[in-house]
C-alpha positions in Angstrom: 24.1 -44.0 -25.5 21.8 -45.6 -23.0 20.2 -47.8 -25.7 21.7 -51.2 -26.2 23.2 -51.9 -29.6 20.7 -54.6 -30.3 17.8 -52.2 -29.7 19.1 -49.4 -31.9 17.7 -51.1 -35.0 14.2 -50.5 -33.7 14.6 -46.7 -33.5 12.4 -44.9 -36.0 12.0 -41.3 -37.0 11.2 -39.9 -33.5 13.4 -42.5 -31.7 16.5 -41.2 -33.5 15.7 -37.7 -32.5 15.1 -38.6 -28.9 18.4 -40.5 -28.8 20.3 -37.6 -30.3 18.6 -35.1 -27.9 19.6 -37.3 -24.9 23.2 -37.4 -26.0 23.4 -33.6 -26.4 21.7 -33.0 -23.0 23.9 -35.6 -21.2 27.1 -34.1 -22.5 26.0 -30.5 -22.9 29.3 -29.1 -21.5 31.5 -30.5 -24.2 28.9 -30.0 -26.9 28.6 -26.4 -25.9 32.4 -25.9 -26.3 32.3 -27.6 -29.7 29.4 -25.3 -30.7 31.1 -22.1 -29.6 34.4 -23.0 -31.2 33.2 -24.5 -34.5 29.4 -24.5 -35.1 28.7 -21.0 -34.0 31.3 -19.4 -36.3 30.0 -21.6 -39.1 26.4 -20.4 -38.5 27.5 -16.7 -38.2 29.6 -16.9 -41.4 26.7 -18.5 -43.4 24.2 -15.8 -42.4 26.6 -12.9 -42.6 27.5 -13.9 -46.1 23.8 -13.5 -47.1 23.9 -9.9 -45.8 27.3 -9.1 -47.4 26.4 -10.6 -50.7 23.2 -8.6 -50.8 25.1 -5.4 -50.1 27.8 -6.1 -52.8 25.2 -7.2 -55.4 23.0 -4.1 -54.7 26.0 -1.9 -55.5 26.6 -3.8 -58.7 23.0 -3.4 -59.8 23.0 0.3 -59.1 26.1 0.8 -61.2 24.7 -1.3 -64.0 21.6 0.9 -64.0 23.8 4.0 -64.1 25.7 2.5 -67.0 22.5 2.0 -69.0 21.7 5.7 -68.8 25.3 7.0 -69.4 26.6 7.8 -72.9 28.9 5.1 -74.3 32.6 5.9 -74.2 32.1 9.0 -72.1 34.5 9.6 -69.2 31.7 8.7 -66.7 30.9 5.6 -68.7 34.4 4.3 -68.5 34.6 5.2 -64.8 31.5 3.2 -64.0 32.7 0.3 -66.2 36.0 0.2 -64.2 34.1 0.3 -61.0 31.8 -2.5 -62.1 34.8 -4.6 -63.0 36.3 -4.1 -59.6 33.0 -4.8 -57.8 32.4 -8.1 -59.7 36.0 -9.2 -58.9 35.4 -8.4 -55.2 32.0 -10.2 -55.3 33.4 -13.4 -56.7 36.6 -13.3 -54.5 34.3 -12.9 -51.5 32.2 -15.9 -52.7 35.2 -18.1 -53.2 36.6 -17.2 -49.7 33.2 -17.8 -48.1 32.9 -21.3 -49.7 36.4 -22.2 -48.6 35.9 -21.1 -45.0 32.4 -22.7 -44.7 33.8 -26.0 -46.1 36.6 -26.0 -43.6 34.4 -25.2 -40.6 31.8 -27.8 -41.8 34.4 -30.6 -42.0 35.9 -29.7 -38.7 32.4 -29.5 -37.0 31.5 -32.9 -38.5 34.7 -34.5 -37.3 34.3 -33.2 -33.8 30.7 -34.1 -33.4 31.0 -37.6 -34.9 34.1 -38.4 -32.8 32.3 -37.1 -29.7 29.2 -39.2 -30.3 31.3 -42.3 -30.9 33.1 -41.6 -27.6 29.8 -41.3 -25.8 28.7 -44.6 -27.4 31.7 -46.4 -26.0 31.5 -44.7 -22.6 35.0 -43.6 -23.2 36.4 -40.7 -21.1 36.7 -37.7 -23.3 37.7 -34.1 -23.0 37.3 -31.1 -25.3 41.1 -30.9 -25.7 41.3 -34.5 -26.9 38.5 -33.9 -29.4 40.3 -30.9 -30.8 43.5 -32.8 -31.1 41.9 -35.4 -33.2 39.8 -33.2 -35.4 42.6 -31.7 -37.6 43.7 -35.2 -38.5 40.2 -36.5 -39.4 38.9 -33.6 -41.5 41.3 -34.4 -44.4 39.5 -37.8 -44.8 36.2 -36.0 -44.9 37.5 -33.6 -47.5 38.2 -36.6 -49.9 34.7 -37.9 -49.2 33.2 -34.4 -49.9 35.1 -34.1 -53.2 33.8 -37.5 -54.3 30.2 -36.4 -53.4 30.8 -33.1 -55.3 31.8 -35.1 -58.4 28.8 -37.4 -58.1 26.4 -34.5 -57.7 27.9 -32.6 -60.6 27.6 -35.7 -62.9 24.1 -36.3 -61.6 23.1 -32.7 -62.5 24.7 -32.9 -65.9 22.9 -36.1 -66.8 19.6 -34.7 -65.5 20.1 -31.5 -67.6 20.8 -33.6 -70.7 17.7 -35.7 -70.1 15.5 -32.6 -69.8 17.0 -31.1 -73.0 16.4 -34.4 -74.9 12.8 -34.7 -73.7 12.1 -31.0 -74.4 13.1 -31.7 -78.0 11.1 -34.9 -78.2 7.9 -33.7 -76.4 7.9 -30.0 -77.2 7.9 -27.0 -74.9 4.2 -26.4 -74.7 1.1 -28.4 -73.7 -0.1 -30.4 -70.7 2.0 -33.4 -71.8 5.2 -31.5 -71.6 4.3 -30.0 -68.2 3.4 -33.4 -66.8 6.7 -34.9 -68.0 8.7 -32.1 -66.5 6.8 -32.5 -63.2 7.6 -36.2 -63.1 11.2 -35.6 -64.0 11.4 -33.0 -61.2 10.1 -35.4 -58.6 12.5 -38.2 -59.8 15.4 -35.7 -59.7 14.6 -34.6 -56.1 14.3 -38.2 -54.9 17.6 -39.0 -56.4 19.2 -35.9 -54.9 17.8 -36.8 -51.4 19.3 -40.3 -51.8 22.7 -38.9 -52.7 22.6 -36.5 -49.8 21.7 -39.3 -47.3 24.5 -41.5 -48.6 26.9 -38.6 -48.3 26.0 -37.8 -44.8 26.4 -41.4 -43.7 29.6 -41.7 -45.6 30.9 -38.7 -43.6 30.4 -40.7 -40.4 32.1 -43.8 -42.0 35.1 -41.6 -43.0 35.6 -40.6 -39.4 35.0 -43.9 -37.7 36.3 -46.4 -40.2 39.3 -46.9 -42.4 37.3 -46.1 -45.6 36.9 -42.7 -47.1 36.2 -41.2 -50.4 34.3 -43.4 -52.9 34.9 -46.5 -50.6 33.0 -44.7 -47.8 30.2 -43.8 -50.3 29.9 -47.5 -51.3 29.8 -48.6 -47.6 27.3 -46.0 -46.8 25.1 -47.1 -49.7 25.1 -50.6 -48.4 24.4 -49.5 -44.8 21.4 -47.3 -45.6 19.4 -50.2 -47.1 16.4 -50.8 -45.0 16.5 -47.4 -43.3 16.4 -45.2 -46.4 12.9 -43.9 -45.7 13.6 -42.9 -42.2 17.0 -41.3 -43.1 15.4 -39.6 -46.2 12.6 -38.1 -44.1 15.1 -36.8 -41.6 17.3 -35.2 -44.3 14.2 -33.6 -45.9 13.1 -32.1 -42.5 16.5 -30.7 -41.8 16.8 -29.1 -45.3 13.3 -27.6 -44.9 14.2 -26.2 -41.5 17.5 -24.9 -42.9 15.6 -23.2 -45.8 13.1 -21.6 -43.4 15.8 -20.1 -41.3 17.5 -18.7 -44.4 14.2 -17.2 -45.7 13.4 -15.7 -42.3 16.9 -14.1 -42.1 16.5 -12.6 -45.6 13.0 -11.3 -44.9 13.5 -10.0 -41.3 17.2 -9.0 -41.3 18.5 -8.4 -44.8 15.3 -6.8 -46.2 13.7 -5.8 -42.9 14.5 -2.1 -43.1 11.1 -1.1 -41.8 11.5 -3.1 -38.6 14.2 -0.9 -37.2 17.9 -1.6 -36.3 17.1 -3.2 -32.9 14.5 -5.6 -34.2 16.8 -6.6 -37.1 19.6 -7.3 -34.7 17.3 -9.3 -32.4 16.0 -11.4 -35.3 19.5 -11.9 -36.5 20.6 -13.3 -33.1 17.6 -15.6 -33.1 18.4 -16.9 -36.6 22.0 -17.6 -35.6 20.9 -19.5 -32.5 18.4 -21.6 -34.4 20.9 -22.4 -37.1 23.7 -23.5 -34.8 21.3 -25.7 -32.8 20.0 -27.2 -36.1 23.5 -28.0 -37.3 24.5 -29.5 -34.0 21.4 -31.7 -33.8 21.8 -32.7 -37.5 25.4 -33.9 -37.0 24.5 -35.9 -33.9 21.4 -37.4 -35.6 23.5 -38.5 -38.7 25.9 -40.2 -36.3 23.1 -42.0 -34.5 21.7 -43.1 -37.9 25.1 -44.8 -38.5 24.8 -46.9 -35.4 21.1 -47.6 -36.1 22.0 -48.9 -39.6 24.8 -51.0 -38.1 22.4 -52.5 -35.7 19.7 -53.0 -38.4 22.2 -55.1 -40.4 23.0 -57.2 -37.3 26.5 -55.8 -37.0 27.2 -55.5 -33.3 30.0 -53.0 -32.7 32.4 -54.1 -30.1 32.6 -51.1 -27.8 36.0 -51.9 -26.3 37.4 -52.3 -29.8 35.8 -49.1 -31.0 37.2 -47.3 -27.9 40.7 -48.5 -28.6 40.7 -47.2 -32.1 39.3 -43.8 -31.1 42.4 -43.2 -28.9 45.1 -41.0 -30.1 48.4 -42.9 -30.3 51.6 -40.9 -30.4 49.5 -37.9 -31.6 48.0 -39.7 -34.6 44.4 -40.5 -35.2 43.9 -44.2 -35.7 40.6 -45.0 -37.6 38.7 -48.2 -37.2 40.0 -51.0 -39.4 37.5 -52.9 -41.6 37.8 -56.0 -39.6 36.7 -54.1 -36.5 33.7 -52.6 -38.2 32.5 -55.5 -40.2 31.3 -56.5 -36.8 30.2 -59.7 -35.4 26.8 -61.0 -36.7 24.2 -61.4 -34.1 20.7 -62.7 -34.5 17.6 -61.6 -32.7 
């Protein structure tokens, strides 16, 4: 980063994007290799799963329609029933395999990009081979943090559902009052979900660069994000909106775009993949920049030489930053 640590705290919404863009452009060669090896497969798998899921589910729907018009207990009925059972099994096995592969590639991509940005920040000499040697040792820490986030989101959704059910019984299903209450609850729910997402993204960076992971990383992230929540929240919302728009465009133009022709659908598919992998790369760099911005905002000046030492690979093992190294010296402006 060209920006001094003391100046990072003043970066706002656009400043964080500019800083991330400069980092990507300055180290485009290594970021290109990371993208081709990890982020591009992740993007392709995500979009391909939409197409394959649509194909498998369409077959299931056709067989269910045929089942409704077939006499019960007839040979054809039993044949269709067996076929449906096999298709549902294949569908859910595909979904499970997809989620596992996407999770692995997501964690590996996060590890590589966060480590890379930290090396850029310390002006440390880095190669693609070094990054890939560290990544397999870091992603396990990210997995623990992800599992804790999953537990928190699951509990949050269960509590939200319980509250909606209780209010529905108290207020009633109909009327303007019920609709107004549900709208308020929806807004509150979305705000809470964005907050959890921001904390999780920052906790992922903490898990890579510090000795904390899991719930400890979430707690540290919660403390770090104070004062920068609005900026980080706006960035997360923008990325989620862009992600949703790419997904919708792919479904409309590629999955359901039969009238456009094969060549056009392939072309639109390539464009969607390119947009998605650039969005993922930019998002991972941005979330790492936010980490350093939050550190600077809380007057915690990271010692670059100390950070560089702990980013080294000693005897083939990744050594994360210790708490005393990251509870950085206080400086005052």
